[in-house]
KOLMAR-645019 format. One record per residue: residue number from 1; residue in three letters; y, z, x of N, C-alpha, C in turn. Coordinates in steps of 0.2 Angstrom, whole numbers, padded with zeros to 4 digits. Last residue first. Layout:
REM KOLMAR-645019
(NUM; "ALA"; (Y; Z; X); (Y; Z; X); (Y; Z; X))
...
REM end
This chain:
REM KOLMAR-645019
(216; "ASN"; (0512; 0612; 0613); (0508; 0618; 0615); (0502; 0616; 0619))
(215; "THR"; (0517; 0599; 0609); (0519; 0602; 0615); (0516; 0609; 0617))
(214; "GLN"; (0510; 0596; 0597); (0510; 0592; 0603); (0512; 0595; 0609))
(213; "ILE"; (0513; 0607; 0589); (0506; 0606; 0590); (0506; 0601; 0597))
(212; "GLU"; (0527; 0605; 0587); (0525; 0611; 0590); (0518; 0610; 0593))
(211; "LYS"; (0528; 0593; 0580); (0531; 0594; 0587); (0528; 0599; 0591))
(210; "TRP"; (0521; 0596; 0568); (0518; 0591; 0573); (0521; 0592; 0580))
(209; "GLY"; (0526; 0605; 0558); (0523; 0608; 0565); (0520; 0603; 0570))
(208; "LYS"; (0520; 0595; 0545); (0525; 0600; 0548); (0522; 0603; 0554))
(207; "PRO"; (0516; 0577; 0549); (0515; 0584; 0547); (0519; 0589; 0549))
(206; "LYS"; (0526; 0563; 0545); (0524; 0568; 0551); (0522; 0575; 0548))
(205; "PHE"; (0530; 0555; 0536); (0524; 0557; 0535); (0521; 0562; 0541))
(204; "LYS"; (0543; 0551; 0540); (0542; 0554; 0533); (0536; 0558; 0533))
(203; "ASN"; (0541; 0545; 0552); (0545; 0551; 0552); (0544; 0555; 0546))
(202; "GLU"; (0535; 0533; 0547); (0531; 0537; 0552); (0535; 0544; 0552))
(201; "VAL"; (0544; 0527; 0539); (0538; 0530; 0536); (0535; 0535; 0541))
(200; "ILE"; (0554; 0524; 0549); (0556; 0529; 0544); (0549; 0532; 0541))
(199; "SER"; (0546; 0515; 0556); (0549; 0521; 0560); (0551; 0526; 0555))
(198; "LEU"; (0544; 0505; 0547); (0539; 0509; 0549); (0541; 0515; 0553))
(197; "ILE"; (0558; 0500; 0546); (0554; 0503; 0540); (0548; 0507; 0542))
(196; "GLN"; (0560; 0496; 0559); (0564; 0501; 0557); (0561; 0504; 0551))
(195; "GLY"; (0550; 0485; 0560); (0550; 0491; 0565); (0554; 0497; 0562))
(194; "ALA"; (0555; 0477; 0550); (0548; 0480; 0550); (0548; 0486; 0554))
(193; "LEU"; (0567; 0473; 0555); (0567; 0477; 0549); (0560; 0480; 0548))
(192; "LEU"; (0563; 0466; 0567); (0567; 0472; 0567); (0567; 0476; 0561))
(191; "ALA"; (0555; 0456; 0561); (0552; 0460; 0566); (0556; 0467; 0566))
(190; "LEU"; (0565; 0449; 0553); (0559; 0452; 0550); (0556; 0457; 0554))
(189; "ILE"; (0574; 0445; 0563); (0576; 0449; 0558); (0570; 0453; 0555))
(188; "THR"; (0565; 0435; 0569); (0568; 0441; 0573); (0570; 0446; 0568))
(187; "ALA"; (0563; 0426; 0559); (0558; 0430; 0562); (0560; 0436; 0565))
(186; "PRO"; (0577; 0422; 0557); (0573; 0426; 0551); (0567; 0429; 0554))
(185; "VAL"; (0578; 0415; 0570); (0583; 0421; 0568); (0579; 0425; 0562))
(184; "THR"; (0569; 0404; 0571); (0569; 0410; 0575); (0572; 0416; 0573))
(183; "GLY"; (0571; 0395; 0561); (0564; 0398; 0561); (0565; 0405; 0565))
(182; "ALA"; (0584; 0391; 0562); (0582; 0393; 0556); (0575; 0397; 0556))
(181; "VAL"; (0584; 0387; 0576); (0587; 0393; 0574); (0585; 0396; 0567))
(180; "ILE"; (0577; 0375; 0574); (0574; 0380; 0578); (0577; 0387; 0577))
(179; "LEU"; (0586; 0368; 0565); (0579; 0370; 0563); (0576; 0376; 0567))
(178; "SER"; (0596; 0366; 0574); (0597; 0370; 0568); (0591; 0373; 0565))
(177; "PRO"; (0592; 0358; 0584); (0592; 0365; 0586); (0593; 0369; 0579))
(176; "GLU"; (0581; 0345; 0584); (0586; 0348; 0579); (0587; 0355; 0580))
(175; "TYR"; (0571; 0337; 0588); (0577; 0338; 0593); (0583; 0341; 0588))
(174; "LEU"; (0559; 0335; 0582); (0565; 0331; 0579); (0571; 0332; 0583))
(173; "ASN"; (0551; 0345; 0588); (0549; 0338; 0587); (0555; 0333; 0586))
(172; "LEU"; (0559; 0356; 0587); (0557; 0354; 0593); (0555; 0347; 0593))
(171; "GLY"; (0559; 0358; 0573); (0565; 0357; 0577); (0564; 0354; 0584))
(170; "ASP"; (0546; 0359; 0569); (0550; 0353; 0567); (0556; 0352; 0571))
(169; "PHE"; (0544; 0371; 0576); (0540; 0365; 0578); (0543; 0359; 0576))
(168; "ILE"; (0552; 0379; 0568); (0553; 0379; 0575); (0550; 0373; 0578))
(167; "PHE"; (0548; 0378; 0555); (0555; 0376; 0557); (0555; 0375; 0564))
(166; "ASP"; (0535; 0383; 0556); (0536; 0376; 0554); (0543; 0374; 0556))
(165; "GLY"; (0537; 0397; 0559); (0535; 0392; 0564); (0536; 0385; 0563))
(164; "LEU"; (0537; 0403; 0547); (0544; 0401; 0550); (0543; 0396; 0556))
(163; "GLY"; (0523; 0396; 0538); (0527; 0401; 0540); (0533; 0398; 0544))
(162; "GLY"; (0507; 0387; 0541); (0514; 0388; 0538); (0518; 0394; 0541))
(161; "GLY"; (0496; 0384; 0548); (0496; 0390; 0544); (0502; 0392; 0540))
(160; "GLY"; (0493; 0374; 0556); (0494; 0372; 0549); (0494; 0378; 0545))
(159; "VAL"; (0492; 0379; 0569); (0485; 0377; 0566); (0486; 0376; 0558))
(158; "PHE"; (0505; 0380; 0572); (0501; 0376; 0577); (0494; 0374; 0574))
(157; "ALA"; (0510; 0390; 0564); (0512; 0383; 0562); (0507; 0378; 0566))
(156; "ALA"; (0507; 0401; 0570); (0503; 0399; 0564); (0504; 0392; 0562))
(155; "LEU"; (0517; 0405; 0578); (0512; 0401; 0581); (0507; 0398; 0576))
(154; "THR"; (0524; 0415; 0571); (0527; 0408; 0572); (0522; 0403; 0574))
(153; "ALA"; (0517; 0426; 0573); (0515; 0423; 0567); (0519; 0416; 0567))
(152; "TRP"; (0523; 0433; 0584); (0517; 0428; 0586); (0515; 0424; 0580))
(151; "GLY"; (0532; 0441; 0577); (0534; 0436; 0582); (0529; 0431; 0583))
(150; "ILE"; (0523; 0449; 0569); (0528; 0445; 0566); (0531; 0439; 0571))
(149; "LEU"; (0516; 0455; 0580); (0513; 0450; 0575); (0518; 0446; 0572))
(148; "TYR"; (0525; 0464; 0585); (0522; 0459; 0589); (0520; 0453; 0585))
(147; "VAL"; (0527; 0472; 0574); (0533; 0469; 0577); (0530; 0463; 0581))
(146; "THR"; (0514; 0477; 0572); (0518; 0473; 0567); (0523; 0469; 0570))
(145; "ALA"; (0511; 0484; 0584); (0507; 0478; 0582); (0511; 0474; 0577))
(144; "LEU"; (0521; 0495; 0583); (0521; 0490; 0589); (0517; 0484; 0587))
(143; "ARG"; (0516; 0501; 0571); (0523; 0498; 0572); (0524; 0493; 0577))
(142; "ILE"; (0504; 0505; 0575); (0504; 0500; 0570); (0511; 0497; 0570))
(141; "GLY"; (0507; 0514; 0585); (0503; 0508; 0587); (0504; 0503; 0581))
(140; "ALA"; (0514; 0524; 0577); (0518; 0520; 0583); (0514; 0514; 0585))
(139; "MET"; (0504; 0528; 0569); (0510; 0524; 0566); (0514; 0520; 0572))
(138; "ILE"; (0497; 0536; 0578); (0494; 0530; 0575); (0499; 0525; 0572))
(137; "VAL"; (0506; 0546; 0581); (0504; 0542; 0586); (0501; 0535; 0583))
(136; "PRO"; (0507; 0551; 0568); (0513; 0549; 0571); (0511; 0544; 0577))
(135; "LEU"; (0493; 0555; 0565); (0497; 0550; 0561); (0503; 0547; 0565))
(134; "ALA"; (0486; 0565; 0570); (0487; 0560; 0574); (0491; 0554; 0571))
(133; "LEU"; (0486; 0574; 0559); (0489; 0576; 0565); (0491; 0570; 0570))
(132; "PRO"; (0478; 0566; 0549); (0485; 0568; 0548); (0489; 0570; 0554))
(131; "LEU"; (0466; 0565; 0557); (0470; 0559; 0555); (0477; 0561; 0554))
(130; "GLU"; (0462; 0579; 0558); (0463; 0574; 0564); (0467; 0568; 0562))
(129; "ILE"; (0462; 0585; 0545); (0465; 0588; 0551); (0467; 0582; 0556))
(128; "LYS"; (0456; 0578; 0534); (0461; 0583; 0533); (0464; 0586; 0539))
(127; "ILE"; (0447; 0568; 0540); (0452; 0566; 0535); (0457; 0571; 0534))
(126; "ILE"; (0440; 0575; 0550); (0443; 0569; 0552); (0449; 0567; 0546))
(125; "SER"; (0435; 0586; 0543); (0439; 0587; 0549); (0443; 0581; 0550))
(124; "GLU"; (0426; 0579; 0534); (0432; 0583; 0531); (0437; 0584; 0537))
(123; "VAL"; (0417; 0574; 0543); (0421; 0569; 0539); (0427; 0573; 0537))
(122; "ASN"; (0411; 0586; 0548); (0415; 0582; 0553); (0419; 0577; 0549))
(121; "THR"; (0416; 0599; 0536); (0411; 0595; 0539); (0415; 0590; 0544))
(120; "MET"; (0422; 0616; 0537); (0423; 0609; 0536); (0418; 0605; 0539))
(119; "GLY"; (0421; 0630; 0538); (0416; 0626; 0534); (0417; 0619; 0533))
(118; "MET"; (0431; 0636; 0545); (0432; 0636; 0537); (0426; 0632; 0534))
(117; "GLY"; (0427; 0633; 0557); (0426; 0640; 0555); (0427; 0641; 0547))
(116; "LYS"; (0431; 0620; 0558); (0424; 0622; 0558); (0423; 0629; 0555))
(115; "GLY"; (0445; 0623; 0559); (0442; 0619; 0553); (0435; 0620; 0553))
(114; "ALA"; (0446; 0630; 0571); (0447; 0634; 0565); (0445; 0630; 0559))
(113; "GLU"; (0442; 0619; 0579); (0438; 0625; 0579); (0439; 0629; 0573))
(112; "LEU"; (0454; 0611; 0578); (0447; 0609; 0576); (0442; 0614; 0575))
(111; "ILE"; (0463; 0620; 0584); (0464; 0618; 0576); (0457; 0616; 0574))
(110; "ASN"; (0458; 0620; 0597); (0459; 0626; 0593); (0459; 0625; 0585))
(109; "GLY"; (0461; 0607; 0601); (0454; 0609; 0600); (0453; 0616; 0596))
(108; "ASP"; (0473; 0597; 0595); (0472; 0603; 0598); (0465; 0605; 0596))
(107; "VAL"; (0472; 0579; 0597); (0472; 0585; 0592); (0470; 0591; 0596))
(106; "GLY"; (0469; 0568; 0605); (0474; 0573; 0608); (0475; 0579; 0603))
(105; "LYS"; (0461; 0560; 0599); (0458; 0564; 0605); (0463; 0569; 0607))
(104; "VAL"; (0469; 0555; 0590); (0464; 0559; 0587); (0461; 0563; 0593))
(103; "GLY"; (0478; 0547; 0599); (0481; 0552; 0594); (0475; 0557; 0592))
(102; "THR"; (0469; 0539; 0606); (0474; 0543; 0609); (0476; 0549; 0605))
(101; "TYR"; (0464; 0531; 0595); (0460; 0535; 0600); (0464; 0540; 0603))
(100; "THR"; (0476; 0526; 0590); (0471; 0530; 0586); (0467; 0534; 0590))
(99; "ASN"; (0480; 0518; 0601); (0484; 0524; 0598); (0480; 0529; 0594))
(98; "ARG"; (0470; 0509; 0602); (0472; 0513; 0607); (0475; 0519; 0605))
(97; "LEU"; (0470; 0502; 0589); (0464; 0506; 0592); (0466; 0511; 0597))
(96; "ILE"; (0483; 0497; 0589); (0481; 0502; 0584); (0475; 0506; 0586))
(95; "PRO"; (0483; 0488; 0600); (0488; 0494; 0600); (0486; 0499; 0595))
(94; "LEU"; (0471; 0480; 0597); (0472; 0484; 0603); (0477; 0490; 0602))
(93; "VAL"; (0473; 0472; 0585); (0468; 0478; 0586); (0469; 0483; 0591))
(92; "SER"; (0481; 0462; 0584); (0483; 0468; 0581); (0479; 0474; 0583))
(91; "TYR"; (0475; 0451; 0588); (0480; 0454; 0593); (0482; 0460; 0590))
(90; "PHE"; (0466; 0448; 0578); (0463; 0449; 0584); (0468; 0453; 0589))
(89; "PHE"; (0475; 0445; 0568); (0472; 0451; 0567); (0469; 0453; 0574))
(88; "LEU"; (0479; 0432; 0573); (0484; 0437; 0573); (0480; 0444; 0572))
(87; "ALA"; (0467; 0425; 0570); (0469; 0426; 0577); (0474; 0431; 0578))
(86; "ILE"; (0466; 0427; 0556); (0461; 0430; 0560); (0463; 0430; 0568))
(85; "ILE"; (0477; 0420; 0552); (0477; 0427; 0551); (0472; 0430; 0555))
(84; "ALA"; (0474; 0407; 0556); (0480; 0410; 0559); (0480; 0417; 0558))
(83; "PRO"; (0463; 0404; 0549); (0462; 0405; 0556); (0468; 0408; 0559))
(82; "PHE"; (0470; 0404; 0536); (0464; 0409; 0537); (0463; 0409; 0545))
(81; "LYS"; (0479; 0394; 0534); (0481; 0401; 0535); (0476; 0406; 0538))
(80; "GLY"; (0474; 0380; 0544); (0477; 0383; 0538); (0478; 0391; 0540))
(79; "ILE"; (0458; 0373; 0550); (0465; 0374; 0551); (0468; 0377; 0544))
(78; "GLY"; (0443; 0380; 0556); (0447; 0374; 0554); (0454; 0376; 0554))
(77; "LEU"; (0434; 0389; 0562); (0437; 0390; 0556); (0441; 0385; 0553))
(76; "LEU"; (0430; 0383; 0574); (0426; 0387; 0571); (0428; 0388; 0563))
(75; "PRO"; (0440; 0374; 0579); (0433; 0371; 0578); (0428; 0376; 0574))
(74; "ILE"; (0450; 0384; 0579); (0451; 0378; 0575); (0444; 0375; 0574))
(73; "PHE"; (0449; 0395; 0588); (0447; 0396; 0581); (0447; 0390; 0577))
(72; "PHE"; (0455; 0390; 0600); (0448; 0392; 0600); (0445; 0392; 0593))
(71; "ALA"; (0468; 0389; 0596); (0465; 0383; 0598); (0457; 0384; 0597))
(70; "LEU"; (0471; 0403; 0596); (0472; 0398; 0590); (0468; 0392; 0591))
(69; "ILE"; (0469; 0406; 0609); (0465; 0409; 0604); (0465; 0405; 0598))
(68; "ALA"; (0479; 0399; 0615); (0472; 0397; 0617); (0468; 0400; 0612))
(67; "LEU"; (0491; 0405; 0610); (0489; 0398; 0608); (0482; 0396; 0610))
(66; "SER"; (0490; 0417; 0616); (0489; 0417; 0609); (0487; 0409; 0607))
(65; "PRO"; (0480; 0419; 0631); (0486; 0417; 0628); (0485; 0416; 0621))
(64; "ILE"; (0471; 0434; 0634); (0471; 0427; 0633); (0477; 0425; 0629))
(63; "THR"; (0473; 0448; 0634); (0477; 0444; 0639); (0476; 0437; 0638))
(62; "GLN"; (0463; 0452; 0626); (0470; 0451; 0623); (0475; 0448; 0628))
(61; "LEU"; (0452; 0455; 0634); (0452; 0449; 0629); (0459; 0447; 0626))
(60; "ILE"; (0457; 0466; 0640); (0456; 0460; 0644); (0456; 0454; 0639))
(59; "GLY"; (0457; 0475; 0629); (0463; 0474; 0633); (0463; 0467; 0637))
(58; "ILE"; (0443; 0476; 0626); (0448; 0473; 0621); (0454; 0471; 0624))
(57; "PHE"; (0439; 0482; 0638); (0437; 0476; 0637); (0441; 0472; 0632))
(56; "SER"; (0446; 0495; 0637); (0448; 0490; 0642); (0445; 0483; 0641))
(55; "ILE"; (0439; 0500; 0626); (0446; 0498; 0625); (0449; 0494; 0631))
(54; "PHE"; (0426; 0501; 0632); (0427; 0496; 0626); (0435; 0495; 0625))
(53; "SER"; (0428; 0510; 0642); (0426; 0503; 0644); (0427; 0498; 0638))
(52; "ASP"; (0432; 0521; 0635); (0437; 0518; 0640); (0435; 0511; 0641))
(51; "ALA"; (0421; 0524; 0626); (0428; 0522; 0623); (0432; 0519; 0629))
(50; "VAL"; (0409; 0528; 0630); (0409; 0521; 0629); (0417; 0519; 0628))
(49; "LYS"; (0410; 0541; 0632); (0408; 0537; 0637); (0408; 0530; 0636))
(48; "PRO"; (0415; 0546; 0619); (0420; 0545; 0625); (0417; 0541; 0631))
(47; "ILE"; (0411; 0545; 0605); (0407; 0542; 0610); (0412; 0541; 0616))
(46; "ARG"; (0421; 0550; 0596); (0414; 0553; 0596); (0410; 0551; 0602))
(45; "THR"; (0431; 0541; 0598); (0432; 0548; 0600); (0426; 0552; 0600))
(44; "LEU"; (0426; 0530; 0592); (0426; 0530; 0599); (0428; 0537; 0602))
(43; "LEU"; (0429; 0533; 0578); (0422; 0532; 0581); (0422; 0533; 0588))
(42; "VAL"; (0443; 0531; 0578); (0440; 0538; 0577); (0433; 0538; 0579))
(41; "GLY"; (0444; 0517; 0581); (0447; 0522; 0586); (0444; 0529; 0585))
(40; "LEU"; (0438; 0512; 0570); (0434; 0511; 0576); (0437; 0516; 0581))
(39; "PRO"; (0447; 0516; 0559); (0440; 0519; 0559); (0436; 0518; 0566))
(38; "VAL"; (0458; 0508; 0565); (0458; 0515; 0564); (0451; 0518; 0564))
(37; "ALA"; (0453; 0494; 0566); (0455; 0498; 0572); (0455; 0505; 0571))
(36; "VAL"; (0451; 0490; 0552); (0446; 0489; 0557); (0447; 0494; 0563))
(35; "LEU"; (0463; 0492; 0545); (0456; 0493; 0542); (0450; 0493; 0547))
(34; "ILE"; (0472; 0487; 0554); (0472; 0494; 0552); (0465; 0496; 0549))
(33; "GLY"; (0470; 0473; 0554); (0470; 0477; 0560); (0469; 0485; 0559))
(32; "LEU"; (0472; 0470; 0540); (0465; 0470; 0543); (0464; 0474; 0549))
(31; "LEU"; (0486; 0472; 0540); (0481; 0477; 0536); (0474; 0476; 0538))
(30; "ILE"; (0490; 0462; 0549); (0491; 0469; 0551); (0486; 0474; 0547))
(29; "ALA"; (0486; 0451; 0542); (0483; 0452; 0548); (0484; 0459; 0550))
(28; "ILE"; (0494; 0452; 0530); (0487; 0452; 0529); (0483; 0454; 0536))
(27; "ALA"; (0507; 0452; 0536); (0505; 0458; 0532); (0497; 0458; 0532))
(26; "SER"; (0508; 0439; 0541); (0508; 0445; 0546); (0505; 0451; 0542))
(25; "ILE"; (0506; 0431; 0530); (0502; 0430; 0536); (0502; 0436; 0540))
(24; "TYR"; (0517; 0435; 0522); (0510; 0436; 0520); (0505; 0435; 0525))
(23; "ILE"; (0528; 0432; 0530); (0527; 0439; 0528); (0520; 0440; 0526))
(22; "HIS"; (0527; 0418; 0530); (0527; 0422; 0536); (0525; 0429; 0535))
(21; "GLU"; (0529; 0415; 0517); (0522; 0413; 0520); (0522; 0418; 0526))
(20; "GLY"; (0542; 0419; 0515); (0537; 0422; 0511); (0530; 0421; 0515))
(19; "THR"; (0548; 0410; 0524); (0549; 0417; 0525); (0543; 0421; 0522))
(18; "LYS"; (0545; 0398; 0517); (0542; 0399; 0523); (0543; 0406; 0526))
(17; "TYR"; (0553; 0400; 0505); (0546; 0399; 0505); (0542; 0401; 0511))
(16; "LEU"; (0566; 0400; 0511); (0563; 0406; 0507); (0556; 0406; 0507))
(15; "LEU"; (0566; 0387; 0516); (0567; 0393; 0521); (0564; 0400; 0517))
(14; "ASP"; (0566; 0380; 0505); (0561; 0379; 0510); (0561; 0385; 0514))
(13; "SER"; (0578; 0383; 0499); (0572; 0385; 0496); (0566; 0385; 0500))
(12; "GLY"; (0587; 0378; 0510); (0587; 0385; 0507); (0581; 0387; 0504))
(11; "HIS"; (0589; 0365; 0515); (0583; 0369; 0517); (0582; 0376; 0514))
(10; "THR"; (0601; 0361; 0509); (0596; 0356; 0510); (0589; 0360; 0511))
(9; "SER"; (0610; 0372; 0508); (0609; 0368; 0502); (0603; 0363; 0503))
(8; "PHE"; (0609; 0376; 0521); (0606; 0380; 0516); (0605; 0376; 0510))
(7; "PHE"; (0616; 0365; 0528); (0609; 0367; 0530); (0606; 0371; 0524))
(6; "GLU"; (0629; 0367; 0522); (0625; 0360; 0521); (0618; 0362; 0522))
(5; "ILE"; (0633; 0379; 0527); (0632; 0378; 0519); (0628; 0372; 0518))
(4; "MET"; (0633; 0376; 0540); (0628; 0381; 0538); (0627; 0380; 0530))
(3; "ASP"; (0643; 0366; 0541); (0636; 0364; 0543); (0631; 0369; 0540))
(2; "HIS"; (0654; 0374; 0537); (0652; 0368; 0533); (0645; 0366; 0534))
(1; "MET"; (0654; 0383; 0548); (0653; 0385; 0541); (0651; 0380; 0537))
REM end
């Protein structure tokens, strides 16, 4: 207990700052992932001949180790938060893209036909029917990507991006387990909290009758 109090008195403010950096890096990366992957997933439902090959290609790219991706961006983008965010964004795309494509593709064709019968345009169908019905599946992809990204964001320290990874790297370099724990535990808690919050949001925004539509 005494060691813990001493640690927080020494590193408390720094821990709060690094946690804020960690949240910032992860949040920007996941927002970029949503802005790119959701429209792209919808677009791919319109060109199914390309969709499977494209998603498979993205999947292959994401098998590249995250440290290698970060190292790759250093000569292109330098060091700091920006390359870290771009690298994390890169890893956020696949789960959101795949779930968006699956969710939109799985919307009942009878409902789409009913929308067309009401005079809906393609864009109106996407906004008013397809995305709302696919939202639970899309949110599952966003939740998965967010949890992964919060964990991977510790690697931002490798390119000077800050975050809780600074504690982990300092702990490894200085052989201080307390610093490693100080970086690992908050990152784990953040990932679990984000998963729970997004799960609640997912359930809150499920359209009425979603279960029935998915099972029919």
